[in-house]
KOLTORDO-18569 format. One record per atom (N, C-alpha, C, O, CB): residue in three letters; atom name; x, y, z. Coordinates in steps of 0.001 Angstrom, whole numbers, padded with zeros to 6 digits, m for minus. Each point is the difference from the previous one (the first is absolute). Glycine has a CB too. Layout:
BEGIN
> Ala, CA, X, Y, Z
...
! end
This chain:
BEGIN
> Unk, N, m008815, m003775, 024883
> Unk, CA, 001322, 000204, m000391
> Unk, C, 000134, 001448, m000583
> Unk, O, m000808, 000356, m000858
> Unk, CB, 001091, m002890, 000435
> Unk, N, 000667, 003354, 000835
> Unk, CA, 000258, 001296, m000531
> Unk, C, 001337, m000106, m000705
> Unk, O, 000991, m000527, 000507
> Unk, CB, m002340, 001734, 001302
> Unk, N, 001302, m000654, m003046
> Unk, CA, 001290, 000116, m000739
> Unk, C, 000324, 001464, m000183
> Unk, O, m000799, 000774, m000526
> Unk, CB, 000416, m002961, m000690
> Unk, N, 001522, 002534, 001643
> Unk, CA, 000506, 001343, m000122
> Unk, C, 001032, 000076, m001138
> Unk, O, 000980, m000745, 000024
> Unk, CB, m001398, 001129, 002446
> Unk, N, 000223, 000491, m003460
> Unk, CA, 000914, 000243, m001000
> Unk, C, 000805, 001262, 000277
> Unk, O, m000492, 000975, 000567
> Unk, CB, m001003, m002166, m002120
> Unk, N, 002774, 001130, 001120
> Unk, CA, 000876, 001253, 000145
> Unk, C, 000861, 000055, m001319
> Unk, O, 000593, m000970, m000470
> Unk, CB, m000454, 000850, 003184
> Unk, N, m000152, 001273, m003197
> Unk, CA, 000835, 000325, m001165
> Unk, C, 000843, 001168, 000230
> Unk, O, m000511, 001032, 000437
> Unk, CB, m001151, m001963, m001862
> Unk, N, 003023, 000853, 001144
> Unk, CA, 000886, 001057, 000143
> Unk, C, 001248, m000090, m000886
> Unk, O, 000245, m001069, m000558
> Unk, CB, m001127, 001247, 002820
> Unk, N, 001613, 000786, m002410
> Unk, CA, 001338, m000036, m000774
> Unk, C, 001008, m000271, 001052
> Unk, O, m000125, 000416, 001152
> Unk, CB, m000523, 001257, m003022
> Unk, N, 001689, m002406, 001435
> Unk, CA, 001173, m000216, 000877
> Unk, C, 001277, 000471, m000743
> Unk, O, 000037, 000041, m001229
> Unk, CB, m001191, m002049, 002389
> Unk, N, 002165, 002350, m000402
> Unk, CA, 001258, 000426, m000682
> Unk, C, 000741, m001071, m000621
> Unk, O, 000640, 000227, m001027
> Unk, CB, m000486, 001505, 002565
> Unk, N, m000183, m002992, m000959
> Unk, CA, 000668, m001144, m000477
> Unk, C, m000710, m001209, 000438
> Unk, O, m000042, m000258, 001203
> Unk, CB, 002144, 001445, m001204
> Unk, N, m002681, m001973, m000888
> Unk, CA, m000931, m001138, 000342
> Unk, C, 000815, m001043, 000921
> Unk, O, m000493, m000455, 001033
> Unk, CB, m000888, 000753, m003364
> Unk, N, 002590, m000616, 001901
> Unk, CA, 000712, m001044, 000734
> Unk, C, 000268, 000418, 001510
> Unk, O, m000137, m000815, 000913
> Unk, CB, 001227, 000090, m003160
> Unk, N, m000727, 001949, 002444
> Unk, CA, 000198, 000533, 001312
> Unk, C, m001286, 000003, 000734
> Unk, O, m000080, m000478, 001132
> Unk, CB, 001946, 001844, m001918
> Unk, N, m002906, m000825, 000150
> Unk, CA, m001405, m000009, 000703
> Unk, C, m000381, m001315, 000308
> Unk, O, m000479, m000160, 001123
> Unk, CB, m000269, 002084, m002274
> Unk, N, 000854, m002964, 000371
> Unk, CA, m000377, m001373, 000216
> Unk, C, 000752, m000587, 001129
> Unk, O, m000598, m000755, 000766
> Unk, CB, 000055, 000537, m003114
> Unk, N, 001857, 000502, 002537
> Unk, CA, 000765, m000421, 001214
> Unk, C, m000710, 000517, 001273
> Unk, O, m000259, m000732, 000955
> Unk, CB, 002466, 000766, m002283
> Unk, N, m002499, 001265, 001271
> Unk, CA, m000691, 000589, 001187
> Unk, C, m001435, m000591, 000241
> Unk, O, m000404, m000196, 001146
> Unk, CB, 001729, 002338, m001573
> Unk, N, m002061, m002413, m000649
> Unk, CA, m001290, m000621, 000066
> Unk, C, 000059, m001391, 000631
> Unk, O, m000777, m000330, 000895
> Unk, CB, 000128, 001644, m002897
> Unk, N, 001588, m002113, 001512
> Unk, CA, 000194, m001369, 000468
> Unk, C, 000540, m000001, 001502
> Unk, O, m000386, m000895, 000752
> Unk, CB, 000861, 000142, m003231
> Unk, N, 000337, 001651, 002898
> Unk, CA, 000484, 000163, 001285
> Unk, C, m001092, 000250, 001082
> Unk, O, 000132, m000337, 001177
> Unk, CB, 001909, 001168, m002289
> Unk, N, m003192, m000171, 000564
> Unk, CA, m001097, 000370, 000803
> Unk, C, m001063, m001019, 000143
> Unk, O, m001057, 000220, 000592
> Unk, CB, 001565, 001967, m001236
> Unk, N, m000173, m003395, 000040
> Unk, CA, m001116, m001026, m000048
> Unk, C, m000546, m000417, 001346
> Unk, O, m001215, 000000, 000203
> Unk, CB, 002239, m000832, m002250
> Unk, N, m000161, 000482, 002958
> Unk, CA, m000516, m000480, 001302
> Unk, C, m000755, 001125, 000733
> Unk, O, m001045, m000261, 000596
> Unk, CB, 002973, m001394, m000436
> Unk, N, m001422, 002894, m000192
> Unk, CA, m000812, 001115, 000581
> Unk, C, m001336, 000188, m000693
> Unk, O, m001032, 000242, 000627
> Unk, CB, 003143, 000882, m000009
> Unk, N, m002048, m001248, m001959
> Unk, CA, m001325, 000163, m000731
> Unk, C, m000976, m000979, 000472
> Unk, O, m001146, 000362, 000270
> Unk, CB, 002270, 000460, m002261
> Unk, N, m000732, m002099, 002114
> Unk, CA, m000986, m000995, 000517
> Unk, C, m000500, 000333, 001448
> Unk, O, m001167, m000174, 000351
> Unk, CB, 002318, m001585, m001807
> Unk, N, m000186, 002239, 002241
> Unk, CA, m000406, 000364, 001390
> Unk, C, m000982, 001187, m000030
> Unk, O, m000758, 000175, 000955
> Unk, CB, 003009, m000994, m000047
> Unk, N, m002260, 001628, m001961
> Unk, CA, m000919, 001095, m000085
> Unk, C, m001332, m000351, m000739
> Unk, O, m000783, 000880, m000358
> Unk, CB, 002802, 000612, 000410
> Unk, N, m002241, m002872, m000266
> Unk, CA, m001229, m000426, m000435
> Unk, C, m000107, m000465, m001462
> Unk, O, m001063, m000437, m000442
> Unk, CB, 000285, 001931, 002142
> Unk, N, 001874, m001397, m002429
> Unk, CA, 000020, m000462, m001390
> Unk, C, m000063, m001497, m000134
> Unk, O, 000870, m000669, 000558
> Unk, CB, 000414, 002662, m001106
> Unk, N, m002227, m002571, m000134
> Unk, CA, m000137, m001467, m000100
> Unk, C, 000358, m000456, m001440
> Unk, O, 000017, m001207, m000239
> Unk, CB, m001851, 001213, 002058
> Unk, N, 002100, 000826, m002715
> Unk, CA, 000389, m000362, m001345
> Unk, C, 000467, 001269, m000726
> Unk, O, m000408, 001115, 000326
> Unk, CB, m001240, m003074, m000357
> Unk, N, 002514, 001749, m000959
> Unk, CA, 000547, 001188, m000732
> Unk, C, 000631, m000408, m001282
> Unk, O, 000382, m001157, m000171
> Unk, CB, 000018, 002322, 002297
> Unk, N, m000280, m000235, m003037
> Unk, CA, 000702, m000205, m001296
> Unk, C, 000646, 001296, m000445
> Unk, O, m000405, 001071, 000451
> Unk, CB, m001223, m002879, m001109
> Unk, N, 002578, 001744, m000175
> Unk, CA, 000768, 001197, m000599
> Unk, C, m000027, m000056, m001468
> Unk, O, 000281, m001044, m000589
> Unk, CB, 001240, 001143, 002516
> Unk, N, m001880, 001089, m002606
> Unk, CA, 000053, 000063, m001426
> Unk, C, 000805, 001185, m000462
> Unk, O, 000030, 001030, 000672
> Unk, CB, m002208, m002164, m000777
> Unk, N, 002803, 001013, m000982
> Unk, CA, 000809, 001119, m000618
> Unk, C, m000836, 000350, m001340
> Unk, O, m000621, m000827, m000668
> Unk, CB, 003116, m000009, 001671
> Unk, N, m002396, 002172, m001259
> Unk, CA, m000593, 000431, m001230
> Unk, C, 000686, m000657, m001246
> Unk, O, 001218, m000176, m000038
> Unk, CB, m001829, 002356, 001204
> Unk, N, m000192, m002514, m002131
> Unk, CA, 000514, m000642, m001231
> Unk, C, 001001, 000898, m000765
> Unk, O, 000930, m000492, m000640
> Unk, CB, m003111, m000768, 000477
> Unk, N, 001963, 002583, 000247
> Unk, CA, 000900, 000920, m000634
> Unk, C, 000932, 000751, 000848
> Unk, O, 000851, 000734, m000501
> Unk, CB, m002507, m000580, m001061
> Unk, N, 001522, m000317, 002875
> Unk, CA, 000829, 000696, 000957
> Unk, C, 000206, m000896, 001240
> Unk, O, m000922, m000109, 000808
> Unk, CB, 000074, 002368, m001658
> Unk, N, 001983, m002884, 001029
> Unk, CA, 000212, m000847, 001164
> Unk, C, 000005, 000631, 001394
> Unk, O, m000031, m000673, 001031
> Unk, CB, 001260, m000611, m002598
> Unk, N, m001188, 002620, 001532
> Unk, CA, m000027, 000806, 001203
> Unk, C, m001478, 000459, 000316
> Unk, O, m000234, 000731, 000963
> Unk, CB, 002670, 000051, m001455
> Unk, N, m003357, m001208, m000299
> Unk, CA, m001473, 000255, 000253
> Unk, C, m000503, m001248, 000718
> Unk, O, m000241, m001041, m000611
> Unk, CB, m000110, 002567, m001497
> Unk, N, 000201, m001389, 003412
> Unk, CA, m000349, m001221, 000767
> Unk, C, m001469, m000013, 000520
> Unk, O, m000475, 001003, 000533
> Unk, CB, 002905, m001125, 000144
> Unk, N, m003082, m000928, m000825
> Unk, CA, m001292, m000198, 000645
> Unk, C, 000034, m001260, 000920
> Unk, O, 000475, m001063, m000399
> Unk, CB, m001628, 002186, m001603
> Unk, N, 000674, m000973, 003139
> Unk, CA, m000082, m001129, 000916
> Unk, C, m001410, m000153, 000523
> Unk, O, m000722, 000990, 000112
> Unk, CB, 003111, m000668, 000523
> Unk, N, m002807, m001546, m000307
> Unk, CA, m001205, m000172, 000773
> Unk, C, 000319, m000754, 001236
> Unk, O, 000929, m000805, 000057
> Unk, CB, m002321, 000855, m002083
> Unk, N, 000532, 000252, 003103
> Unk, CA, 000123, m000723, 001262
> Unk, C, m001453, m000369, 000415
> Unk, O, m000921, 000799, m000171
> Unk, CB, 003133, 000456, 000886
> Unk, N, m002388, m002447, m000182
> Unk, CA, m001215, m000453, 000484
> Unk, C, m000057, 000072, 001501
> Unk, O, 000980, m000200, 000718
> Unk, CB, m001167, m001214, m002691
> Unk, N, m001024, 001712, 002407
> Unk, CA, m000209, 000190, 001487
> Unk, C, m001393, m000659, 000353
> Unk, O, m000870, m000160, m000855
> Unk, CB, 002286, 002447, 000921
> Unk, N, m001558, m002644, 001213
> Unk, CA, m001315, m000566, 000433
> Unk, C, m001017, 001123, 000160
> Unk, O, m001192, m000298, m000086
> Unk, CB, 002348, m001618, 001282
> Unk, N, m000805, 003154, m000976
> Unk, CA, m001009, 001062, 000205
> Unk, C, 000476, 001285, m000630
> Unk, O, 001195, 000218, m000200
> Unk, CB, m001957, m001280, 002336
> Unk, N, m000236, 001936, m002455
> Unk, CA, 000397, 001349, m000405
> Unk, C, 000662, 000791, 001100
> Unk, O, 000825, 000867, m000287
> Unk, CB, m002671, m000909, m001301
> Unk, N, 001518, m000221, 002824
> Unk, CA, 000731, 000702, 001081
> Unk, C, 001443, m000308, 000040
> Unk, O, 000811, 000903, 000208
> Unk, CB, m002829, m000921, 001065
> Unk, N, 002386, m001217, m001462
> Unk, CA, 001452, m000384, 000048
> Unk, C, 000657, 000482, m001266
> Unk, O, 001177, 000356, 000053
> Unk, CB, m001635, m002406, 001369
> Unk, N, m000202, 002089, m002542
> Unk, CA, 000594, 000557, m001223
> Unk, C, 000277, 001487, 000141
> Unk, O, 001081, 000497, m000316
> Unk, CB, m002277, m002224, m001021
> Unk, N, 000209, 002389, 001808
> Unk, CA, 000229, 001537, 000223
> Unk, C, 001035, 000251, 001019
> Unk, O, 000796, 000919, m000196
> Unk, CB, m003139, m000432, m000355
> Unk, N, 002416, m001209, 001625
> Unk, CA, 001081, 000191, 000994
> Unk, C, 001317, m000246, m000549
> Unk, O, 000946, 000726, 000308
> Unk, CB, m002443, m001347, 001405
> Unk, N, 001629, m000443, m002576
> Unk, CA, 001315, m000223, m000640
> Unk, C, 000344, 001225, m000893
> Unk, O, 001091, 000561, 000097
> Unk, CB, m001448, m003130, m000069
> Unk, N, m000578, 002955, m000874
> Unk, CA, 000311, 001110, m000976
> Unk, C, 000348, 001274, 000704
> Unk, O, 000693, 000833, m000583
> Unk, CB, m002232, m001839, m001061
> Unk, N, 001101, 001212, 002864
> Unk, CA, 000260, 001200, 000756
> Unk, C, 001191, m000134, 000918
> Unk, O, 000355, 000961, 000683
> Unk, CB, m002743, m000458, m000814
> Unk, N, 002992, m001613, 000170
> Unk, CA, 001073, m000259, 000920
> Unk, C, 001274, 000815, m000306
> Unk, O, 000484, 000092, m001128
> Unk, CB, m001447, m002368, 001420
> Unk, N, 001462, 002861, 000824
> Unk, CA, 001307, 000774, m000052
> Unk, C, 001163, m000819, m000361
> Unk, O, 000945, 000475, m000630
> Unk, CB, m001806, 000986, 002304
> Unk, N, 000805, m002784, m001256
> Unk, CA, 001057, m000899, m000327
> Unk, C, m000018, m000324, m001486
> Unk, O, 001066, m000135, m000601
> Unk, CB, m001156, m000795, 002914
> Unk, N, m001058, 000803, m002916
> Unk, CA, m000040, m000261, m001388
> Unk, C, 000446, 001170, m000789
> Unk, O, 000621, m000231, m001038
> Unk, CB, m002398, m001340, 001425
> Unk, N, 001548, 002787, m000040
> Unk, CA, 000487, 001232, m000672
> Unk, C, 001502, 000016, 000113
> Unk, O, 000697, 000333, m000959
> Unk, CB, m002821, 000961, 001476
> Unk, N, 002635, m001655, 000663
> Unk, CA, 001454, m000029, 000187
> Unk, C, 000690, m000934, m000935
> Unk, O, 000949, 000392, m000680
> Unk, CB, m001303, 000162, 003005
> Unk, N, m000121, m001857, m002383
> Unk, CA, 000505, m001027, m000806
> Unk, C, m000070, 000407, m001516
> Unk, O, 000950, m000205, m000757
> Unk, CB, m001654, m001486, 002556
> Unk, N, m000407, 002246, m002181
> Unk, CA, m000155, 000425, m001404
> Unk, C, 001007, 001141, m000342
> Unk, O, 000552, 000017, m001100
> Unk, CB, m003041, m000679, 001182
> Unk, N, 002697, 001491, 000740
> Unk, CA, 000959, 001141, m000229
> Unk, C, 001377, m000542, m000129
> Unk, O, 000749, 000382, m000899
> Unk, CB, m002167, 001213, 002186
> Unk, N, 001776, m002511, m000373
> Unk, CA, 001437, m000559, 000009
> Unk, C, 000164, m000848, m001197
> Unk, O, 001122, m000061, m000501
> Unk, CB, m000952, 000047, 003008
> Unk, N, m001222, m000699, m003068
> Unk, CA, 000170, m000850, m001196
> Unk, C, m000044, 000811, m001221
> Unk, O, 000211, m000597, m001055
> Unk, CB, m001215, m001288, 002199
> Unk, N, 000761, 003159, m001181
> Unk, CA, 000118, 000725, m001226
> Unk, C, m001295, 000299, m000761
> Unk, O, 000014, 000179, m001218
> Unk, CB, 002157, m001206, 001127
> Unk, N, m003276, 001077, 000813
> Unk, CA, m001288, 000413, m000667
> Unk, C, 000178, 001390, m000358
> Unk, O, 000385, 000824, 000830
> Unk, CB, m001846, m002393, 000428
> Unk, N, 001183, 001882, m002524
> Unk, CA, 000338, 001316, m000560
> Unk, C, m001293, 000802, m000384
> Unk, O, 000098, 001058, m000623
> Unk, CB, 002119, m002045, m000253
> Unk, N, m003374, 000495, 001237
> Unk, CA, m001233, 000786, m000296
> Unk, C, m001029, m000220, 001092
> Unk, O, 000113, m000941, 000786
> Unk, CB, 000310, 000765, m003267
> Unk, N, m001399, 001016, 002530
> Unk, CA, m001150, m000185, 000906
> Unk, C, m000710, m001274, m000341
> Unk, O, m000432, m000165, m001141
> Unk, CB, 000164, 002626, 001405
> Unk, N, 000121, m003408, 000708
> Unk, CA, m000638, m001248, m000325
> Unk, C, m001496, 000242, m000391
> Unk, O, m000658, 000879, 000556
> Unk, CB, 002270, m002098, 001040
> Unk, N, m002111, 000436, m002538
> Unk, CA, m001391, 000043, m000324
> Unk, C, m000633, m001270, 000651
> Unk, O, 000358, m001107, m000404
> Unk, CB, 000050, 002442, m001829
> Unk, N, m001260, m001225, 003144
> Unk, CA, m000583, m001128, 000831
> Unk, C, m001422, m000122, m000172
> Unk, O, m000709, 001005, 000048
> Unk, CB, 002395, m000710, 001583
> Unk, N, m002189, m001507, m001841
> Unk, CA, m001485, m000251, 000017
> Unk, C, m000265, m001402, 000555
> Unk, O, 000850, m000890, m000042
> Unk, CB, m001218, 002429, m001978
> Unk, N, m000818, m001686, 002527
> Unk, CA, m000446, m001245, 000654
> Unk, C, m001180, m000622, m000808
> Unk, O, m000852, 000708, m000536
> Unk, CB, 001593, 000204, 002847
> Unk, N, m000745, m002254, m002370
> Unk, CA, m001050, m000664, m000562
> Unk, C, m000464, m001164, 000882
> Unk, O, 000719, m000471, 000882
> Unk, CB, 000123, 001196, m003092
> Unk, N, m002103, m001179, 001928
> Unk, CA, m000553, m001281, 000652
> Unk, C, 000197, m001017, m001085
> Unk, O, m000246, 000226, m001185
> Unk, CB, m001569, 000888, 002752
> Unk, N, 002270, m002240, m001098
> Unk, CA, 000079, m001145, m000949
> Unk, C, m001410, m000695, m000066
> Unk, O, m000583, m000371, 001019
> Unk, CB, 003140, 000008, m000484
> Unk, N, m003042, 000217, m001749
> Unk, CA, m001323, m000572, m000143
> Unk, C, 000104, m001503, m000369
> Unk, O, m001021, m000667, m000166
> Unk, CB, 000112, 002952, m000541
! end
């Protein structure tokens, strides 16, 4: 199992979350098998999410997807995402 973490700032968490939720079916179609959303304790617009994948290849394909970039932009992502991949032990 591969877990991809993403951290970025958003302009408005509630608006971003609506966009994130609306992308749920597409996200699953792109290989996501689990996910969670977190807000910074001191800044609700500091967002970290994780997504689980069956393989590193599907995780990287998702992270490089033009559709993902489009959805993130429309949802109000306000900073360059910080992305890293881990293996679940």
